[in-house]
N, C-alpha and C positions, 0 to 999 in steps of 0.2 A: 457239735455240728455247728458250722459257721453259717449265720444268716447272710444271704446275698442282698444287698440294698441296690435297689434300681435307682439310677439317676434320672431326674426329671428329663423329658424331651423337650429340647430347645427348638422353637419354631423360628426359623429365619425366613423373613420375607424379603425378596428382591424386588426392586423397582425395575419393571420391564418396560416401562415407558419412557426409555432414555433416548433422547434425540442426539445422534451422531453428527457432529459438525467438523467439516474439514478445515484446516487452517487456511487463511486468505491465499497463501502463496499457491496452494494446490487448486482451489476452486475458481480462481479468477485470474485473468492474465495480469501481469506485472504492469504498473503504470510507470513509465520512464519520465523522469523530469531532467531536463537539460539545464545546466548552469554554465554561465560564461559571461564575457564582457561584450558589450556593444561597441560601436566604432567611437562613442563618446567617453568610453572607459567606465561606464556604469555597469555594475553586475545585473545579470538578468537571470531569472529562474522561470522556466515554462514547461508545463506539462506537454508531452509530445503531440496530443491531439487539440491542444489550445483550450483545454477546459479551464485552466487557471494559470496565472503567471504574475510577475511583477519586477519592478526595477528596485535595486538596492544599492546602498552606498558602499557596501563591504562584502567580500566573499562569504564571511561568516553568517551574515544576515540572510544572504541568499540561500545558503545551505540549511540555515534554520527553518526558513520558510519552506523550503523543498521538503524536508524531513517532516514538518508539521503537516503539510498537505498530503504526503503519501503514506502516512501511518508509521513513521519512523523507519522506513526502509532504505537504509544506506545503499544497499546493493542495486537500487534502481535509479540512482542519481548519476547522470553522466556529465562529467565537467569536460566541456568543448575547448580545444586549443584554438579554434578559429572564432571569429566574431559571430554573435548570434543577436538578432534583433527581436524585441518584444513584439509579437504580432497578435493583437487582441481583436482584430477584425474577422479572423476566420470563424467559421460556424463549427462548434465542437462535432467531432465525428464519433458515432457509436458503432457497435458491430452491425447494427441494422441498416446503416447508411452506406454500406459497400456498394459500389456501382459495378456493374457488369459491362466489360468492354467488348 
């Protein structure tokens, strides 16, 4: 007669307290950064709502800044064929600042 050996029971414990996080592209609207030249030939990078921006001596530096500020999202950088002037006098707009006409 053959003895049947029982294998030890393995207890697997799962962590049920896992927080699900959506990627930034799904949970928040994309921030667009405009890059172009001003009338003096300087390179400008400016976020669409005026939250940040700057003047640069080269296109490469303007793009590097835009990528740094928007979380390395190349798809949200728009290079303008027309002139763009840096406007740091605007008040930044948020979703709560929308006016009803």
